[in-house]
Each structure stands twice: as structure tokens, then as C-alpha cells.
N, C-alpha and C positions, 0 to 999 in steps of 0.2 A: 716819394706822395704817391696817397690812397686816392685813387680819383672813384664817386658811387658816379653811379648811374644816371641820376641827375644829373652830377653835375657837370658827366661830359656832356646828357642832352643836351644842357646851358650850353654847353661851350659851340657843341658842333651844330647847332638854333642860328649861336649871334654868328657864328662865322657865316654859315647859311643866306640871315638876312646881307650882311653885309654884301656879300658877294651879287646877290639881286639890288639893292639898291646903289652901291658904289658908280654902275653904269648909268644910272639917273642922275650925275649928276653936272655932268657935262655934258656937251651934244659933243658924241663920238664924230667922229668920221668910218666912209664907209670901210674901208679899206683898215680900219683898226678893227671896225666889227665883226670883217672878215677874224684876219689875225688872233684875236682874242679865240674866234669861234671855233679855228682854229686849232690850235691849242691845248682850250678845252675838254677839244672832243676828241684828242690823243692822248690826252693824261684822261682819260676818263676809257678812250680803247683799252694800255697799256694800266689800267687798272684790273679791266678787268679779264685781262688773258692772262698778267700771273696770278691773277685767283683762281684762275682756271688749274693750269697747266698739274698743278700737284695736284689736284684732284683727275686730271686726265693718267698719267704716272699712273695712279693707284690703281681704277681703273681698268688698262691696259697693261695691267702689270709690266711696267716701266723701270729701265733704272736709272735714277733723275743726276747718276753717276756716269754713268758709262756716254760720252759724248757721241 
């Protein structure tokens, strides 16, 4: 299935909207908010580092297959 740019943008916008609205639907405890924030931060940092690692290996001329 081929996605157009507009379809992908609408899908991502909808998911972002749901992610912003769902926490407002119920009262969350402070502990739950801390856990959700920790999970979101971990996902963000993992995505950031996994995105930057290939570029780092190109800049330093490292072979990514060597442990």
C-alpha cells in the first residue's frame, strides 16, 4: 500500500491529537503521570540515539559491524 504525503500527515496528526487528548479524559494520579512521562522520555531518547548512531559511524568512519 502506497501512502501519499497528505495521508501520512493526517495519520500522524490524528495520533498526536489522540496522544494529547487522552490524558485529559480522566484524572490521573501523580504517580501515573510520572510513569507515563518517564516512558515517553525513554522512547524519545531511544529514538534520538538510534537515529543519530548511523550518522555518527559515518562521521567517524567506524565499521558498524565491528563490536
